[in-house]
Each structure stands twice: as structure tokens, then as C-alpha cells.
C-alpha positions as CSV (number, residue, x, y, z in Angstrom):
1,M,-17.0,-10.8,-3.7
2,R,-16.0,-7.0,-5.3
3,V,-13.5,-4.9,-3.2
4,V,-11.8,-1.4,-3.3
5,I,-9.0,-0.9,-2.0
6,K,-7.5,2.6,-1.2
7,V,-3.9,2.8,-0.5
8,G,-2.9,6.5,0.8
9,T,0.3,8.1,0.1
10,S,1.7,7.3,3.5
11,L,2.0,3.9,2.7
12,I,2.9,4.3,-1.3
13,A,5.8,6.9,-1.1
14,P,6.1,8.0,2.5
15,S,9.4,9.9,1.5
16,G,8.8,10.6,-2.3
17,N,9.8,7.1,-3.9
18,I,7.5,4.4,-4.3
19,N,7.6,1.8,-1.8
20,I,7.2,-1.0,-4.2
21,N,8.0,-3.9,-1.3
22,L,4.9,-2.7,0.5
23,L,2.8,-2.3,-2.7
24,R,3.9,-5.9,-3.9
25,G,2.8,-7.3,-0.2
26,I,-0.5,-5.8,-0.5
27,V,-1.1,-7.0,-4.0
28,D,0.2,-10.4,-3.1
29,Q,-2.8,-10.7,-0.6
30,F,-5.4,-10.3,-3.4
31,D,-7.6,-13.5,-3.7
32,L,-7.7,-12.8,-7.7
33,S,-9.2,-16.0,-8.5
34,R,-12.0,-15.4,-6.2
35,N,-12.9,-11.6,-5.8
36,E,-12.9,-8.7,-8.1
37,Y,-10.4,-5.7,-7.1
38,L,-10.6,-2.0,-8.0
39,I,-7.6,-0.1,-6.5
40,V,-7.6,3.9,-5.4
41,T,-3.8,4.9,-5.3
42,S,-2.9,8.1,-3.9
43,G,1.0,9.2,-4.3
44,A,1.0,10.4,-7.8
45,I,2.5,14.1,-6.8
46,A,4.8,12.3,-3.8
47,A,6.2,10.2,-6.5
48,G,6.8,12.7,-9.2
49,M,8.8,14.5,-6.4
50,S,11.8,12.1,-6.8
51,G,11.3,12.0,-10.5
52,L,11.9,15.7,-10.5
53,A,14.3,15.5,-8.1
54,L,12.4,18.2,-5.5
55,A,13.3,17.6,-1.7
56,K,10.0,19.3,-0.6
57,R,6.3,18.9,-1.3
58,P,5.4,21.6,-3.9
59,T,2.7,24.1,-2.9
60,D,2.2,26.1,-5.9
61,V,-0.6,24.5,-8.3
62,P,1.7,24.2,-11.5
63,R,4.5,22.5,-10.0
64,M,2.0,20.0,-8.1
65,Q,0.5,19.2,-11.7
66,A,4.2,18.4,-12.7
67,C,4.7,16.4,-10.2
68,A,1.4,14.5,-10.7
69,A,1.6,13.8,-14.4
70,V,5.6,12.4,-13.9
71,G,4.5,10.3,-10.9
72,Q,1.0,9.1,-12.1
73,S,3.3,7.4,-14.9
74,K,5.8,5.7,-12.5
75,L,2.7,4.6,-10.1
76,M,1.0,2.9,-13.3
77,H,4.6,1.2,-14.4
78,T,4.9,0.1,-11.1
79,Y,1.1,-1.7,-10.6
80,E,1.9,-3.0,-14.2
81,R,4.7,-5.1,-13.2
82,L,3.4,-5.9,-9.8
83,F,0.3,-7.5,-11.8
84,F,2.2,-8.5,-14.8
85,G,1.3,-12.4,-15.3
86,K,-1.7,-12.3,-12.9
87,K,-4.2,-9.6,-14.3
88,V,-4.6,-6.8,-16.8
89,V,-4.7,-3.3,-15.2
90,A,-6.3,-0.1,-16.3
91,Q,-6.0,3.6,-15.5
92,L,-8.9,5.4,-14.7
93,L,-8.1,9.4,-13.8
94,L,-11.1,10.9,-12.4
95,S,-12.6,14.1,-10.9
96,S,-15.2,15.2,-9.0
97,D,-17.4,16.0,-12.1
98,D,-17.5,12.3,-13.2
99,F,-19.7,12.0,-9.9
100,T,-21.8,15.0,-10.1
101,S,-22.6,14.9,-13.8
102,P,-25.5,12.1,-14.3
103,V,-24.2,11.5,-17.9
104,R,-20.6,11.3,-17.1
105,Y,-21.1,9.0,-13.8
106,R,-23.6,6.7,-15.7
107,N,-20.7,6.4,-18.6
108,L,-18.4,6.0,-15.6
109,Q,-20.4,2.8,-14.3
110,N,-20.7,1.5,-17.8
111,A,-17.1,1.5,-17.9
112,L,-15.9,-0.1,-14.9
113,A,-18.7,-2.3,-14.9
114,E,-17.0,-3.8,-18.5
115,L,-13.5,-3.7,-17.0
116,L,-14.7,-5.7,-14.4
117,A,-16.6,-8.4,-16.3
118,L,-13.3,-8.5,-18.5
119,G,-11.5,-9.3,-15.4
120,V,-9.5,-6.2,-15.1
121,V,-8.4,-4.7,-12.1
122,P,-9.1,-0.7,-12.4
123,I,-6.6,1.5,-10.9
124,V,-8.3,4.9,-9.9
125,N,-6.7,8.0,-9.0
126,E,-7.7,11.7,-8.9
127,N,-6.9,13.8,-12.4
128,D,-4.4,15.8,-10.5
129,S,-2.2,17.3,-13.8
130,V,-5.5,18.6,-15.2
131,S,-7.9,18.9,-12.3
132,V,-7.2,21.8,-9.8
133,R,-10.3,21.4,-8.0
134,E,-8.9,17.8,-6.9
135,L,-5.2,19.3,-6.2
136,E,-6.9,21.6,-3.5
137,G,-8.2,18.7,-1.6
138,A,-11.7,17.8,-3.2
139,F,-11.5,14.5,-2.1
140,G,-9.3,14.3,0.5
141,D,-5.9,12.6,-0.4
142,N,-8.7,10.2,-2.3
143,D,-10.6,9.1,1.0
144,E,-13.8,10.4,-0.8
145,L,-13.2,9.5,-4.3
146,S,-12.8,5.6,-2.8
147,S,-16.4,6.0,-1.0
148,L,-18.1,7.2,-4.1
149,L,-16.3,4.3,-6.4
150,A,-17.1,2.0,-4.2
151,T,-20.8,2.9,-3.8
152,A,-20.7,3.2,-8.0
153,V,-19.8,-0.3,-8.3
154,K,-21.8,-1.4,-5.7
155,A,-19.1,-3.2,-3.7
156,D,-19.0,-5.3,-0.8
157,W,-16.1,-4.1,0.9
158,L,-14.0,-0.5,1.0
159,L,-10.7,-1.0,2.9
160,L,-9.0,2.1,3.5
161,L,-5.3,1.2,4.0
162,T,-3.1,3.9,6.3
163,N,-0.2,3.6,8.5
164,V,-1.8,3.5,11.6
165,D,-3.9,0.7,13.5
166,G,-7.4,2.2,13.0
167,F,-9.6,5.0,14.5
168,M,-7.6,5.7,17.9
169,I,-9.5,7.4,20.6
170,P,-7.6,8.7,24.2
171,N,-7.7,6.4,27.0
172,G,-6.7,8.2,30.1
173,R,-3.3,8.2,30.7
174,K,-2.7,5.2,28.8
175,K,-1.7,4.6,25.2
176,P,-4.8,5.8,23.2
177,R,-7.2,3.0,22.5
178,L,-8.5,1.4,19.1
179,L,-12.1,1.8,18.6
180,R,-13.0,-1.6,16.7
181,V,-16.5,-0.6,15.6
182,I,-18.1,2.4,14.7
183,R,-21.8,2.0,14.0
184,K,-22.6,5.7,13.9
185,L,-19.5,8.6,13.2
186,T,-20.8,11.8,15.8
187,P,-19.5,14.8,16.2
188,A,-17.8,14.4,19.1
189,L,-15.9,11.4,17.3
190,E,-15.0,13.5,14.5
191,A,-13.8,16.3,17.2
192,Q,-11.2,13.7,18.4
193,C,-8.9,13.5,14.8
194,N,-6.0,15.6,14.1
195,G,-2.9,15.7,11.9
196,K,-2.2,14.2,8.6
197,S,0.7,13.3,6.5
198,S,3.2,15.4,5.4
199,L,3.0,14.2,1.6
200,G,-0.6,13.4,1.5
201,R,-3.8,15.7,1.9
202,G,-6.0,13.1,3.9
203,G,-5.9,12.5,7.8
204,M,-8.3,10.4,10.0
205,I,-11.4,13.0,9.8
206,S,-11.4,12.4,5.9
207,K,-11.3,8.3,6.2
208,L,-13.7,8.7,8.8
209,R,-16.1,10.4,6.5
210,A,-15.3,8.5,3.7
211,A,-16.3,5.1,5.7
212,K,-19.6,7.2,6.7
213,L,-20.2,8.0,3.0
214,A,-19.7,4.0,1.8
215,S,-21.2,2.3,4.5
216,E,-24.6,4.5,3.9
217,G,-24.4,3.0,0.7
218,G,-24.4,-0.4,2.1
219,V,-20.6,-1.2,1.6
220,H,-18.6,-2.6,4.5
221,V,-16.0,-0.7,5.5
222,A,-12.9,-1.2,7.2
223,I,-9.6,1.5,8.2
224,V,-6.8,-0.8,8.7
225,N,-2.9,-0.6,8.6
226,G,-1.3,-1.5,5.2
227,R,1.7,-2.4,7.0
228,H,0.5,-5.2,8.4
229,S,1.4,-8.3,6.9
230,Q,-2.1,-9.4,6.5
231,A,-3.9,-6.4,6.4
232,I,-6.2,-7.4,3.3
233,T,-7.0,-10.6,4.8
234,L,-7.7,-10.0,7.8
235,G,-9.4,-6.6,7.3
236,L,-11.8,-8.4,5.3
237,Q,-12.6,-10.8,8.3
238,G,-13.1,-8.0,10.5
239,K,-10.1,-9.2,12.7
240,I,-8.2,-5.9,12.6
241,G,-8.5,-2.0,12.0
242,T,-11.6,-0.4,12.7
243,Y,-15.1,-1.4,11.2
244,F,-18.2,0.4,9.8
245,P,-21.0,-2.0,9.2
246,P,-23.4,-1.0,6.3
247,Q,-26.0,1.3,7.3
248,K,-28.6,-0.4,4.7
249,E,-28.6,-3.2,2.2
250,K,-26.8,-2.6,-0.9
């Protein structure tokens, strides 16, 4: 089984420092002997903030580029440590042009296919240090990127890991209720989304749209709380989070 795991900024670097214990808990759930994994990782800018001793996320593009360059190095060092002795990891920094240019898209698919055939775990992120369009939110904190990647590699599953239990909807005067299955994303559902993390660029609306895009490409999708001790295991079984069934055969 081929699985794309997207890890959001709210999990990786909630305070500007990489949460290595949480990432280790996620990686330890990977069944590396049976499945192929690709990781879409956010958090480069947030991780770079600590390296540059910045208390707040910068708003000017050059400073964000600097943070991304510093933070991406820290991220890859972390992933190499977590997979040491288990799997070789590879870094791919992508921009929206890699999915809109037919030649670049074909080259991307070829590179990913070869890496997976060699048993490598691709670690994918936006090319924030160079591609200003991505810094301005072209991919919505990597949510859309993960759905495009899942479609490109014909993945079986896309797990969008975040810091909430899934898509919550109002439930009168009671606590919001978790919507377990979404078969069709409607404007009414989108209208119930609000807010995003202080360090990330996404939010639930971008996750819903990413799930819609991937499910329309034949991928099983789930929005799952990455803090759960069995987020990967139970997410792939459809036992937690919000599940989006594929809309067609791959």
C-alpha cells in the first residue's frame, strides 16, 4: 500500500521549535516492511525562527525565505535521525510549476517512482526559500501539495495530520460534533470552517479542499489528529478522524 502522510506546522513546530518526540511517535507507526510512505512536511519557516532567534513569524517575504532556508535544513536533519537504520530519506522541494508544466510533472513522477522502487522515503516540502508564490500561500500550508502528490504517485491513502480530531460541526448548545464521513464537500460545509494556526498557513478549509481533490483522484483520505498515539494505524482503518471515500477508481 502506498501512503502519503502530511504533517502540519501545528504538529511539527507549534512554538517555533521542532517537536521531535511527536515526529518520532508518528514515524514509529510506519509499517515500513509492508507499505510505501511519502511525507509532506510543513514547518520549515517555523523551525527556522528558532534558529534565527525570532520570536514571531515574519511577515516580509525575504525574512520568510531566510527562515525557510534555515528551517528546511533542520527539518531534514531531524527526519534523517528518525529514519536512521530504517530507511534512506530523500528531499524534494517543489513549487506549483512542478504540477502545471507537463514536462516537469512527468520528471517529478519519474523521480518519485524511482525513489519508491529503491525503498526510499521521499520527504516533500514547498520550495519556500526560492518560490515566493508558495510563501504567499499557493498550497495552503502544504495541504493542496499533499493532495497533488498523492494523485501524482497514485497513492492508496492520504492522511492529513493536524492538531484537531477532524472536521467538527456545530451541535446546538453542545460541544461541536465530529463529522466522521464526508462523501461530498458542499459550500455549506466549507462555510463552517474558520481559523488557522498562528505559525501555519492552512486551516480546515484548505484540508477539506485538499481531501476533495485527492478523493476525486481515487485516493482514500482522512483528516486525523496527529497527536493521537495511533494516528496512522487507526487513521488507515477509518476508526478515527474524518474520512473521505474515493470518488472513482484510480
